[in-house]
C-alpha positions, -999 to 999 in steps of 0.1 A, spaced: -168 -34 -234 -202 -45 -249 -188 -80 -252 -175 -81 -217 -208 -68 -203 -227 -94 -224 -205 -121 -210 -210 -108 -174 -247 -105 -179 -249 -141 -191 -228 -154 -162 -247 -135 -135 -282 -140 -151 -276 -177 -157 -264 -182 -121 -293 -163 -106 -318 -182 -127 -302 -215 -117 -303 -206 -80 -339 -195 -82 -348 -227 -101 -331 -248 -75 -351 -233 -47 -383 -235 -68 -377 -273 -73 -372 -277 -35 -405 -260 -29 -424 -273 -59 -439 -306 -47 -475 -300 -38 -475 -266 -54 -465 -232 -41 -483 -219 -10 -484 -181 -4 -455 -184 20 -434 -203 -5 -442 -178 -32 -431 -150 -9 -399 -169 0 -391 -172 -37 -396 -135 -42 -374 -126 -12 -347 -150 -24 -347 -134 -58 -340 -100 -42 -310 -113 -24 -294 -128 -55 -281 -99 -75 -255 -87 -50 -244 -123 -40 -240 -134 -76 -224 -102 -89 -200 -103 -60 -191 -139 -68 -184 -134 -105 -166 -101 -98 -143 -121 -74 -138 -150 -99 -130 -127 -128 -107 -105 -106 -89 -136 -93 -83 -149 -128 -70 -116 -140 -47 -112 -110 -34 -147 -112 -30 -155 -149 -23 -121 -165 9 -102 -162 -7 -68 -165 -43 -70 -155 -44 -32 -148 -39 -26 -186 -70 -47 -193 -93 -31 -168 -80 5 -165 -57 15 -193 -55 51 -182 -35 39 -152 -4 36 -175 -14 66 -197 8 92 -181 44 102 -177 55 98 -140 83 124 -145 61 150 -162 52 182 -143 16 184 -130 -2 209 -152 -36 213 -135 -43 230 -102 -60 209 -76 -82 220 -46 -79 195 -18 -110 200 4 -118 184 37 -153 192 51 -155 186 89 -183 187 114 -172 183 151 -143 160 142 -112 154 163 -88 182 154 -58 161 162 -67 135 136 -77 161 110 -45 180 112 -22 150 114 -37 136 82 -37 169 63 -2 178 73 12 144 63 -2 149 28 9 185 25 44 177 38 48 152 11 35 175 -16 58 203 -6 88 181 -9 80 174 -45 84 197 -75 46 202 -80 36 214 -45 25 248 -59 -3 230 -79 -22 219 -47 -42 241 -23 -58 229 9 -92 240 22 -104 229 56 -142 236 55 -157 235 90 -193 231 101 -182 225 137 -206 237 163 -188 227 195 -167 257 207 -140 235 221 -135 219 186 -138 249 163 -117 271 185 -90 244 184 -94 241 146 -88 279 143 -58 279 166 -41 250 149 -48 263 114 -34 297 123 -3 281 137 0 260 106 -2 290 82 23 308 104 48 280 101 42 272 65 65 285 37 33 287 15 5 301 37 -13 314 6 -21 277 -3 -39 270 30 -75 281 36 -98 277 65 -135 286 65 -162 280 91 -199 282 86 -222 290 115 -248 265 103 -249 230 88 -272 237 58 -269 209 33 -246 189 56 -212 179 42 -221 186 5 -237 219 13 -204 229 30 -184 218 0 -206 234 -26 -207 268 -8 -169 269 -11 -168 256 -47 -193 283 -58 -168 308 -45 -135 295 -58 -141 263 -78 -135 277 -112 -100 287 -102 -90 250 -102 -88 222 -127 -93 193 -102 -110 186 -69 -99 161 -43 -124 156 -15 -112 140 18 -133 127 46 -122 136 82 -106 102 85 -90 102 51 -52 99 46 -35 99 12 1 99 1 16 127 -19 29 103 -46 -6 89 -52 -22 123 -54 5 134 -78 0 103 -99 -38 108 -101 -33 144 -111 -9 134 -139 -33 108 -152 -61 135 -152 -37 158 -171 -32 133 -199 -68 121 -202 -91 151 -206 -122 129 -209 -116 114 -175 -141 129 -149 -134 109 -117 -104 87 -109 -97 68 -77 -78 38 -63 -87 13 -35 -90 30 -1 -79 6 26 -83 7 64 -56 22 87 -41 0 115 -63 1 146 -63 -11 182 -100 -20 180 -105 -58 175 -137 -51 155 -120 -27 132 -90 -50 127 -111 -81 118 -135 -61 97 -109 -44 75 -88 -76 73 -117 -93 56 -127 -62 36 -92 -57 22 -90 -93 9 -126 -91 -4 -122 -58 -22 -90 -67 -41 -104 -93 -65 -140 -79 -64 -129 -45 -76 -106 -59 -103 -135 -80 -116 -160 -52 -115 -136 -28 -133 -132 -55 -161 -169 -51 -171 -178 -16 -158 -149 1 -175 -154 39 -177 -188 35 -160 -172 29 -126 -184 38 -91 -174 68 -70 -169 62 -32 -172 99 -22 -137 107 -11 -100 100 -18 -106 105 -55 -97 133 -80 -126 149 -99 -124 172 -129 -137 205 -116 -155 220 -145 -179 191 -153 -184 185 -116 -195 221 -111 -217 221 -142 -233 187 -141 -230 171 -106 -249 194 -83 -273 172 -65 -310 178 -71 -335 183 -42 -358 153 -42 -396 159 -40 -413 152 -8 -401 150 28 -375 128 45 -368 99 46 -371 95 8 -374 132 -2 -354 163 4 -316 163 5 -299 133 -10 -278 118 18 -256 94 -2 -241 117 -28 -213 96 -43 -229 72 -67 -253 99 -79 -223 122 -87 -207 93 -106 -237 87 -129 -242 124 -134 -205 128 -144 -210 99 -168 -242 114 -182 -221 145 -190 -198 123 -212 -168 120 -188 -153 87 -177 -155 74 -141 -127 49 -134 -112 29 -106 -76 18 -105 -81 -15 -86 -48 -12 -68 -38 -7 -32 -13 18 -20 -14 54 -7 -52 58 0 -64 52 35 -95 56 57 -106 47 92 -134 22 98 -159 22 127 -145 11 160 -175 -10 172 -204 -30 158 -230 -4 168 -210 24 151 -207 2 120 -245 -3 120 -251 34 125 -230 41 94 -248 14 74 -283 28 84 -272 63 71 -262 47 38 -294 26 38 -316 57 39 -294 76 14 -293 47 -11 -331 40 -10 -336 77 -20 -322 68 -54 -356 55 -66 -366 91 -74 -335 95 -96 -341 65 -119 -362 86 -143 -337 115 -147 -333 123 -184 -301 114 -201 -289 87 -177 -269 59 -192 -283 24 -188 -252 15 -167 -260 45 -145 -295 33 -138 -282 -2 -132 -258 12 -106 -285 31 -88 -307 0 -87 -279 -21 -74 -271 5 -48 -308 3 -36 -307 -35 -37 -276 -34 -14 -298 -23 14 -330 -41 4 -311 -74 3 -308 -77 42 -345 -71 45 -352 -97 18 -328 -122 35 -344 -117 69 -379 -121 53 -368 -153 36 -353 -168 68 -383 -159 90 -408 -171 64 -390 -204 61 -388 -208 99 -425 -199 102 -434 -225 75 -414 -251 93 -428 -244 127 -464 -241 117 -463 -265 87 -481 -239 67 -497 -254 36 -527 -234 28 -538 -225 -7 -513 -236 -34 -508 -227 -70 -491 -245 -99 -487 -279 -83 -457 -297 -99 -455 -335 -102 -419 -346 -98 -404 -381 -100 -387 -373 -67 -393 -352 -36 -365 -328 -29 -377 -319 5 -358 -334 33 -329 -345 10 -294 -332 7 -304 -309 -21 -313 -281 4 -278 -284 20 -262 -282 -14 -281 -250 -23 -272 -235 11 -235 -244 6 -235 -229 -28 -250 -196 -16 -226 -194 13 -196 -201 -10 -208 -173 -34 -212 -149 -5 -177 -155 9 -161 -159 -26 -146 -123 -27 -127 -129 6 -117 -165 -4 -103 -152 -37 -85 -124 -20 -68 -147 5 -58 -171 -23 -43 -142 -42 -22 -134 -12 -12 -170 -6 -1 -175 -42 23 -145 -40 54 -148 -18 58 -110 -15 22 -105 -5 24 -134 20 54 -117 36 36 -83 36 8 -99 57 33 -115 81 35 -149 65 12 -178 57 2 -187 94 -9 -152 101 -29 -150 68 -47 -183 74 -54 -178 111 -67 -143 104 -89 -156 76 -104 -183 98 -112 -160 127 -125 -133 104 -148 -159 87 -163 -167 121 -165 -130 129 -184 -121 97 -206 -152 100 -217 -140 135 -220 -104 124 -240 -109 93 -274 -118 109 -269 -91 135 -264 -64 109 -291 -78 86 -317 -76 114 -307 -41 124 -309 -29 88 -342 -47 83 -357 -30 113 -344 4 101 -356 -1 65 -391 -10 77 -391 21 98 -382 42 67 -414 31 51 -433 44 81 -416 78 80 -386 72 103 -355 91 94 -319 94 107 -298 125 114 -264 128 97 -241 140 125 -204 135 133 -193 99 133 -175 82 162 -141 74 148 -120 68 180 -114 34 195 -132 27 228 -145 -2 249 -183 -5 249 -200 -15 282 -223 -44 286 -252 -21 294 -248 -1 262 -243 -32 241 -273 -49 255 -295 -18 249 -285 -18 212 -294 -55 207 -323 -62 230 -346 -68 200 -321 -93 186 -319 -112 219 -357 -112 223 -363 -125 188 -337 -152 193 -354 -164 224 -388 -163 208 -377 -181 176 -357 -207 194 -386 -215 218 -410 -219 189 -387 -242 169 -378 -263 199 -414 -268 207 -425 -278 172 -397 -288 149 -364 -292 168 -345 -305 137 -349 -270 123 -325 -257 149 -296 -271 128 -306 -248 100 -313 -218 122 -282 -221 144 -259 -197 125 -285 -170 125 -297 -176 161 -261 -176 173 -255 -142 159 -287 -128 176 -280 -145 209 -244 -134 210 -248 -99 197 -241 -83 231 -210 -103 241 -198 -101 205 -200 -63 206 -183 -61 240 -155 -86 231 -147 -69 198 -145 -35 214 -119 -45 241 -88 -24 234 -65 -47 254 -75 -75 230 -69 -52 201 -34 -42 214 -26 -79 218 -36 -86 182 -16 -56 170 15 -66 191 15 -101 176 5 -91 141 -29 -109 142 -53 -98 115 -26 -73 106 -23 -52 75 9 -48 54 12 -12 67 18 -26 102 49 -46 92 64 -21 68 51 14 73 48 38 44 63 72 50 28 88 48 17 68 79 49 77 97 43 114 91 7 110 102 18 94 135 4 59 128 22 36 153 41 5 145 34 -27 166 62 -40 188 82 -68 173 69 -62 138 92 -72 109 99 -51 78 78 -66 51 69 -64 14 89 -35 0 68 -34 -31 36 -26 -12 54 -2 10 69 16 -20 35 19 -36 21 38 -7 52 58 1 
């Protein structure tokens, strides 16, 4: 693993230095002004995630394409179990909820329990629905449905419902209160979000792997999006699914047993989780102090600090979640994670953390500092172009050529865009090179058309999200905080008024920047067009991608469709996930994996 990490560090470090040097050469003639120096600094902050994502995707694509068993190379424990062996350890399956739709919660839980009860090891799994709901209509319905479920169940002793009257500690406070009571009665813990859905066969597989590998602390597979009628959700998770496949395979190659944890749909070893993964209270007040909002990666590094492995099986099948139905809902979720991840600064000095753990915490912070750095770089560049800022310079460099105004800038931009989109490109290539996967996605025309539209979709969305996160991140440094309430998970159409109110700053900034550029340096509009287009179109983009009639049309014709829409796994059938009209049966391999 040390050799792999050295190779990866060389590749990523060399690429980042090359990109930074290329920009420095573009700015070097005449020396570096203050603005240019700030641009170089902002550009440097954006590089780690872009470059790491690129090399993860390249390595993952090579492994998937040219190796017969890449899983053995990146996650050997995936094969280190007997699929016919009885499950030995007892697992608590816990779902904390807070004012969630009871229909969704019970459909997903019952689908999993039904599959477990049909197998020989159903007695090894208990269910705990842990409610923090405050809406009487919701918690009374939870209680009614759970009582009916226990009455109908042949094993009511394995079903537990508990409701708190307050929301102390949010989701993790709810979970830990229950674990402090009963946690030591179990060997493993499986935490589900309210929108989580897992197949019984996958849960059984993860438990068997944990049985055979006592040094394994956290184990998970890829969680993929469920079919949706929201155009936004469909396009987002179509791109995300392709991007994550090669990305996760590549990251598992060098991260090994220092993997990430995504907070749900994973099996954790209970004893070390109880003894070593309780989250500390951060000094100071919110937004950077107090309760840690993003618990998952912290739990991963603390589990690893305790000497237990954290691994990802970079494989699809049997683990599902729902994604936000509109762009504003997506941004709201991202701002929650932004505040939570930026709290990690206080954890970097925790004693006993592994170097990989500190690196992962730093990268988690950079994930949400990068949009702010990108926006700073863009706005500084536009300001320099509009005002022709020169001012005091340092380190003037004499070059035999002047790179400004040449094609060199376009080549650097093209290289950065290619690296940014590389995970999705590699994921789509992986599908196109495999006949069964092409069939699973409805054939080559559907894959390519979905890829092109999603590329336009993500290109427009990126500057919108980046500006929103930048505004929020700046607010955090002035004491702004965000509440962590129930998420909106149901599809709905957003009105023009609501969408415009969300993005009024984006539109105003687009008008201001466009007017300034047009009045001073009109040629800069070519460079600024992709960003300005996103800001100008934020409102119609949001309205259009929330239209359910458009989403139903996409679903009916299999546009930006997932494999589960063409050949439904039995878990999705049990959970009531609908099949689009006219869909063909598809890739039996992927369907069987998730069954």
